[in-house]
C-alpha positions as CSV (number, residue, x, y, z in Angstrom):
1,M,3.1,-1.2,2.3
2,E,2.8,-4.7,1.4
3,P,2.2,-7.0,4.7
4,I,5.7,-8.2,5.2
5,T,7.1,-4.8,6.1
6,H,3.9,-4.0,8.4
7,F,4.7,-7.6,10.2
8,L,8.3,-6.9,10.9
9,T,7.7,-3.6,12.0
10,G,5.3,-4.6,14.4
11,A,7.8,-7.2,15.4
12,C,10.3,-4.6,16.4
13,I,7.8,-2.3,17.8
14,G,7.0,-5.0,20.4
15,R,10.6,-5.9,20.9
16,A,11.8,-2.3,21.1
17,G,11.2,-2.5,25.0
18,L,7.4,-3.1,25.1
19,N,7.6,-7.0,25.6
20,R,9.6,-6.0,28.9
21,K,6.3,-3.9,30.3
22,T,3.7,-6.8,29.5
23,A,3.3,-10.3,28.1
24,Y,1.7,-10.6,24.5
25,A,3.4,-7.5,23.5
26,T,5.1,-8.6,20.2
27,L,2.2,-10.5,19.7
28,V,-0.3,-7.6,19.9
29,A,2.1,-5.2,18.0
30,V,2.4,-7.7,15.1
31,L,-1.4,-8.3,14.8
32,A,-2.0,-4.6,15.1
33,A,0.5,-3.5,12.6
34,E,-1.1,-5.7,10.1
35,A,-5.0,-5.4,11.2
36,P,-5.9,-2.4,9.1
37,D,-5.6,-4.1,6.0
38,M,-8.5,-6.3,6.9
39,D,-10.4,-3.7,4.8
40,T,-9.3,-5.6,2.0
41,L,-12.2,-8.1,2.8
42,W,-14.5,-5.5,1.1
43,G,-13.0,-6.9,-2.2
44,W,-15.2,-10.0,-1.8
45,L,-17.9,-7.6,-2.8
46,G,-16.7,-6.7,-6.0
47,P,-14.0,-4.2,-7.2
48,V,-15.8,-0.9,-6.6
49,E,-16.3,-1.9,-3.0
50,G,-12.7,-2.9,-2.5
51,L,-11.6,0.3,-4.1
52,K,-13.8,2.4,-2.3
53,H,-13.2,0.9,1.3
54,H,-9.4,0.1,0.7
55,R,-7.4,2.2,3.2
56,G,-10.2,3.5,4.7
57,I,-11.9,3.8,8.1
58,T,-9.3,1.1,9.4
59,H,-6.5,3.7,8.2
60,T,-7.7,6.7,9.9
61,F,-7.1,8.4,13.5
62,V,-10.4,7.6,14.3
63,G,-10.5,4.0,13.4
64,A,-6.9,3.2,14.8
65,P,-7.9,3.1,18.6
66,L,-11.0,0.9,17.5
67,V,-8.6,-1.5,15.7
68,A,-6.2,-1.5,18.8
69,G,-9.1,-2.3,20.9
70,A,-10.3,-5.4,18.7
71,V,-6.6,-6.8,18.7
72,V,-6.6,-6.5,22.5
73,G,-9.7,-8.1,22.9
74,A,-8.5,-10.9,20.8
75,V,-5.6,-11.7,22.7
76,W,-7.8,-11.3,25.8
77,L,-9.9,-14.2,24.8
78,L,-6.5,-16.3,23.9
79,D,-5.6,-15.2,27.5
80,T,-8.5,-16.3,28.8
81,W,-8.7,-19.5,27.0
82,L,-5.1,-20.1,28.2
83,Q,-5.7,-19.5,32.1
84,R,-8.7,-21.9,31.9
85,R,-6.8,-24.6,30.3
86,R,-4.0,-24.2,32.7
87,N,-6.6,-23.9,35.8
88,A,-8.2,-27.3,34.5
89,V,-4.6,-28.8,34.1
90,I,-3.9,-28.0,38.0
91,Q,-7.3,-29.1,38.9
92,T,-6.7,-32.4,37.9
93,G,-3.4,-32.7,40.0
94,K,-1.0,-32.6,37.3
95,A,1.7,-30.2,36.9
96,P,0.7,-26.8,35.0
97,P,2.1,-26.8,31.2
98,A,5.5,-25.5,31.0
99,G,6.2,-22.4,29.2
100,G,4.1,-19.9,30.9
101,K,4.4,-16.2,30.4
102,A,7.9,-14.6,31.1
103,T,6.1,-11.5,32.3
104,A,2.5,-10.6,33.7
105,V,-0.3,-9.0,31.1
106,H,-0.8,-5.5,31.8
107,W,-3.6,-4.5,29.9
108,G,-2.9,-0.9,29.6
109,W,0.5,-1.1,28.1
110,L,-1.0,-3.8,25.8
111,Y,-3.7,-1.5,24.3
112,L,-0.9,1.4,24.2
113,T,1.2,-1.3,22.1
114,A,-1.9,-2.2,19.8
115,L,-2.3,1.6,19.5
116,I,1.1,2.5,18.4
117,A,1.2,-0.6,15.9
118,A,-1.9,0.4,14.2
119,L,-0.7,4.1,14.1
120,S,2.6,2.8,12.3
121,H,0.5,1.0,9.5
122,I,-1.1,4.6,8.8
123,L,2.6,6.1,8.7
124,L,4.3,3.4,6.8
125,D,1.2,3.5,4.1
126,W,1.5,7.2,3.8
127,T,5.3,6.9,2.6
128,N,4.4,5.3,-0.6
129,N,2.4,6.7,-3.5
130,Y,-1.0,5.1,-2.8
131,G,-1.9,7.2,-0.1
132,V,-4.3,7.3,2.8
133,R,-7.0,9.0,4.3
134,P,-5.9,9.5,7.8
135,F,-8.6,12.0,8.8
136,F,-11.6,10.3,7.1
137,P,-14.7,10.5,7.8
138,F,-13.9,14.5,8.7
139,N,-11.6,14.9,5.8
140,P,-12.1,12.5,2.6
141,R,-8.3,13.6,1.2
142,W,-5.6,11.3,0.2
143,Y,-2.5,11.8,1.4
144,A,0.8,10.2,-0.1
145,G,4.5,11.0,0.9
146,S,5.7,9.2,-2.0
147,L,9.1,8.5,-0.3
148,V,9.1,4.7,-0.6
149,F,8.0,2.2,-3.2
150,I,5.2,0.0,-2.0
151,A,7.7,-3.0,-1.6
152,E,11.1,-1.8,-0.4
153,P,13.7,-4.7,0.0
154,V,16.1,-2.3,2.1
155,L,13.6,-2.5,4.9
156,W,13.2,-6.1,4.8
157,A,16.8,-6.6,5.1
158,L,17.0,-4.0,8.0
159,F,14.2,-6.0,10.0
160,A,15.3,-9.3,8.9
161,I,19.1,-8.6,10.6
162,A,17.1,-7.2,13.8
163,L,15.1,-9.9,14.2
164,V,17.8,-12.6,13.4
165,M,20.7,-11.5,14.9
166,P,19.5,-11.8,18.6
167,W,18.8,-15.3,17.8
168,V,22.3,-15.6,16.4
169,L,24.1,-14.3,19.5
170,G,21.9,-16.2,21.9
171,L,23.2,-19.3,20.2
172,A,26.8,-18.2,20.4
173,D,26.1,-17.3,24.1
174,G,24.5,-20.9,24.6
175,E,27.7,-22.6,23.2
176,M,30.1,-20.4,25.6
177,G,27.9,-21.3,28.2
178,A,27.0,-17.7,29.1
179,R,24.1,-17.1,31.3
180,K,20.6,-16.6,29.1
181,V,19.5,-13.0,28.6
182,R,16.0,-12.2,29.0
183,F,14.2,-10.0,26.3
184,R,17.4,-10.3,23.9
185,G,17.2,-8.0,21.1
186,R,15.9,-4.6,22.1
187,G,18.8,-2.8,20.5
188,W,18.6,-4.3,17.3
189,A,14.8,-3.6,17.1
190,I,15.6,0.0,18.0
191,F,18.2,0.0,15.4
192,A,15.8,-1.1,12.7
193,L,13.2,1.3,13.7
194,A,15.7,4.0,13.6
195,G,17.1,2.8,10.4
196,M,13.7,2.9,8.7
197,V,13.2,6.6,9.7
198,A,16.8,7.5,8.4
199,L,16.0,6.0,5.2
200,W,12.9,8.1,4.9
201,G,14.8,11.0,5.7
202,W,17.4,10.3,3.2
203,R,14.7,9.5,0.6
204,W,13.0,12.9,1.3
205,F,16.2,15.0,1.1
206,E,16.9,13.2,-2.2
207,R,13.6,13.4,-3.9
208,D,13.9,17.3,-2.6
209,R,17.0,17.6,-4.7
210,A,15.3,15.5,-7.6
211,E,12.1,18.1,-7.4
212,T,14.5,21.2,-7.2
213,L,16.4,19.9,-10.5
214,L,13.2,19.2,-12.3
215,S,11.9,22.6,-11.8
216,Q,15.1,23.9,-13.2
217,T,15.3,22.0,-16.3
218,E,13.2,22.4,-19.4
219,V,12.0,18.7,-20.0
220,T,8.7,19.7,-21.9
221,R,8.0,22.1,-24.9
222,E,5.1,23.8,-23.2
223,P,4.5,25.2,-19.8
224,V,4.4,22.7,-16.9
225,K,1.0,22.9,-14.9
226,R,1.9,20.4,-12.3
227,M,4.3,17.9,-11.8
228,T,5.2,14.8,-9.1
229,L,8.2,12.5,-8.4
230,E,7.4,8.8,-7.7
231,P,9.9,6.4,-5.9
232,Y,11.7,3.3,-7.1
233,P,12.8,0.5,-5.0
234,I,16.1,0.3,-3.0
235,T,17.5,3.3,-4.8
236,P,16.8,6.7,-3.1
237,I,18.4,8.6,-6.0
238,H,16.4,7.5,-8.9
239,W,13.1,8.8,-9.2
240,H,10.2,8.7,-12.1
241,A,8.7,12.1,-12.8
242,I,5.3,12.8,-14.5
243,L,4.8,16.4,-15.7
244,E,1.3,18.0,-16.9
245,T,0.7,20.6,-19.7
246,A,-2.1,21.7,-21.4
247,D,-2.2,19.2,-24.0
248,Y,0.1,16.4,-22.5
249,Y,1.6,14.3,-19.9
250,Q,5.6,13.7,-19.9
251,T,7.5,11.0,-17.9
252,A,10.8,11.3,-17.3
253,E,13.5,9.5,-15.1
254,V,15.5,11.7,-12.8
255,N,19.0,10.8,-11.1
256,A,19.2,13.2,-8.1
257,W,23.1,12.4,-7.6
258,T,24.1,12.9,-11.2
259,G,21.6,15.6,-12.1
260,Q,20.7,13.6,-15.4
261,I,17.3,13.8,-16.7
262,V,16.4,11.4,-19.4
263,S,13.0,11.8,-21.3
264,D,12.0,10.9,-24.9
265,P,10.0,13.7,-26.5
266,H,8.4,10.7,-28.7
267,Q,8.2,7.9,-26.5
268,D,7.4,9.2,-23.0
269,V,4.7,11.7,-24.3
270,L,0.9,11.0,-23.6
271,Y,-1.3,13.1,-25.3
272,K,-4.6,13.9,-23.1
273,P,-7.4,11.8,-24.7
274,A,-10.3,13.2,-26.2
275,V,-13.8,13.8,-23.9
276,T,-16.2,11.6,-25.6
277,A,-19.8,11.0,-24.6
278,A,-18.7,7.4,-23.2
279,T,-15.9,8.9,-21.0
280,E,-18.2,11.0,-19.7
281,A,-20.7,8.8,-18.9
282,A,-18.2,6.0,-17.5
283,K,-17.0,8.8,-14.7
284,Q,-20.7,8.8,-13.4
285,T,-20.5,4.9,-13.1
286,P,-20.1,3.6,-9.3
287,L,-16.4,2.4,-10.5
288,G,-15.4,5.5,-12.3
289,Q,-16.5,7.9,-9.4
290,A,-14.8,5.7,-6.7
291,Y,-11.7,5.7,-9.2
292,L,-11.7,9.4,-9.7
293,D,-12.0,10.1,-5.9
294,W,-8.9,7.8,-5.5
295,A,-6.8,8.7,-8.6
296,T,-4.2,11.6,-8.4
297,W,-3.2,11.3,-12.0
298,P,-6.2,10.0,-13.8
299,V,-6.3,9.3,-17.6
300,V,-9.6,8.5,-19.0
301,R,-9.4,6.8,-22.5
302,D,-12.4,5.9,-25.0
303,L,-11.1,2.7,-26.2
304,G,-13.5,1.8,-29.0
305,Q,-14.8,-1.8,-29.1
306,V,-11.8,-3.5,-27.3
307,P,-12.9,-6.3,-24.7
308,I,-11.5,-6.6,-21.3
309,V,-9.0,-9.6,-21.1
310,S,-7.5,-10.7,-17.6
311,G,-6.8,-7.3,-16.1
312,A,-5.8,-6.1,-19.5
313,V,-7.5,-4.9,-22.9
314,T,-6.5,-6.9,-26.2
315,G,-8.1,-9.1,-28.9
316,A,-11.4,-10.7,-28.4
317,R,-10.3,-14.0,-28.7
318,R,-8.8,-14.0,-25.2
319,A,-11.7,-12.1,-23.7
320,T,-12.6,-13.1,-20.1
321,I,-15.2,-10.3,-19.5
322,E,-17.8,-10.5,-22.2
323,P,-18.9,-7.4,-23.7
324,P,-22.6,-6.8,-23.8
325,K,-24.7,-8.4,-26.3
326,L,-27.0,-6.1,-27.9
327,A,-29.5,-5.7,-30.6
328,P,-28.7,-4.8,-34.2
329,G,-28.0,-0.9,-34.4
330,R,-26.9,-0.7,-30.6
331,E,-22.9,-0.1,-30.2
332,W,-20.7,-0.4,-27.2
333,T,-17.2,0.9,-26.5
334,T,-14.8,0.3,-23.5
335,V,-13.6,3.1,-21.5
336,E,-10.3,2.5,-19.2
337,F,-9.2,4.4,-16.2
338,T,-5.8,4.6,-15.3
339,D,-3.5,6.7,-12.7
340,L,0.0,7.7,-14.1
341,R,1.7,7.3,-10.4
342,F,1.8,3.7,-11.6
343,A,2.8,4.1,-15.4
344,Y,6.5,3.4,-14.6
345,S,9.0,3.4,-17.2
346,Y,9.8,-0.2,-16.9
347,L,6.2,-0.8,-18.2
348,G,7.2,0.1,-21.6
349,P,6.8,3.3,-23.9
350,S,3.5,5.4,-24.2
351,H,2.0,3.2,-21.6
352,P,0.1,0.5,-23.9
353,V,-3.2,-0.4,-23.0
354,G,-3.6,-2.7,-20.1
355,S,0.1,-2.1,-19.0
356,I,-0.5,0.2,-16.0
357,P,-1.3,-1.5,-12.5
358,L,-4.4,-0.7,-10.8
359,S,-6.5,0.1,-14.1
360,A,-10.4,0.0,-14.2
361,W,-12.4,-0.4,-17.3
362,V,-16.2,0.3,-18.2
363,Y,-18.4,-1.0,-20.9
364,I,-20.6,1.7,-22.3
365,V,-23.5,1.4,-24.4
366,D,-24.7,4.0,-26.7
367,G,-22.4,6.5,-25.2
368,H,-24.6,6.6,-22.0
369,E,-25.5,3.2,-20.7
370,D,-23.2,1.4,-18.1
371,A,-23.2,-2.3,-19.1
372,G,-20.1,-3.6,-17.0
373,E,-17.1,-2.8,-15.0
374,A,-13.9,-4.2,-14.3
375,M,-10.8,-3.6,-12.5
376,D,-7.5,-5.4,-12.4
377,G,-9.3,-8.1,-14.2
378,R,-12.3,-8.5,-11.9
379,E,-15.8,-8.0,-13.2
380,E,-18.1,-6.2,-10.9
381,K,-21.2,-8.4,-10.5
């Protein structure tokens, strides 16, 4: 999931009762819930390293305890600095700073909080269609629940209510002169977390219904080798289907409630690209190997002499990633890697070049030589 959902989940984990056990619980939960995404820093080394390491060791059951320990260690440094600052004020004879911790620090509870939050990150990322490798390095396989779109406004609203309502009720109590309630918001936080699980269950049920409907309907002209359903945001009843036959891929839109399946045999069909020397060479490049290790529905296309442009492929005038400069008699071609999991219908018919998110490209010279790699418009240096 995107960072907002992780942060809000961490806040609710901390406020669901763990903040009554130890100081810094909510802070630690928020930090640990987002900390696994520090692996995006690998992207500074280029798109290949970014793709290879994103959702890597920090998103595994082996890495989660280490992530939790690092977060608790950072908070220990913060607490040590605050204690020294408070002691220095006391030694000067002045009163200590106001606003001390409401509860004592219990490091065991704090580590447990961080571990729960770090594991929640893995669980949340599993629910979308990008996937995670929770058993890496022992098992490098990617797993994806494909239940929730990578950005889910329903979850944002649920968590926003859980975090804002206690503050609103606190203002109301203050105006009425009621006694201030310590650790307000536990019930709302539990409500939000339970609501998230309920949403997953609902989406799982609707996905199962859509899958049954799809398997019982003749959508393609040829026998289906495999199929999958990808989620849309907000609505649990609307699913994007991908079906593979021996010769082509076909997409469809499925409504689990009405039973309607919409697919145009002319616009929603992508014939499998021809295998060329360039595509085979591109698969062996570092970017090609990393991409095919991650992709579930990969499509590799030889585009010919079409320059890579700002994350897409289009006319040479707008090229930002220059094609290789070659001696006379030598030729270059562009090979495109895409994953149909992200080829939603709103991207346009037949999935035009450059329209699919998380696409990658490789320049191949003379059908065998790697002359440049890029992903989402970022060139590999």
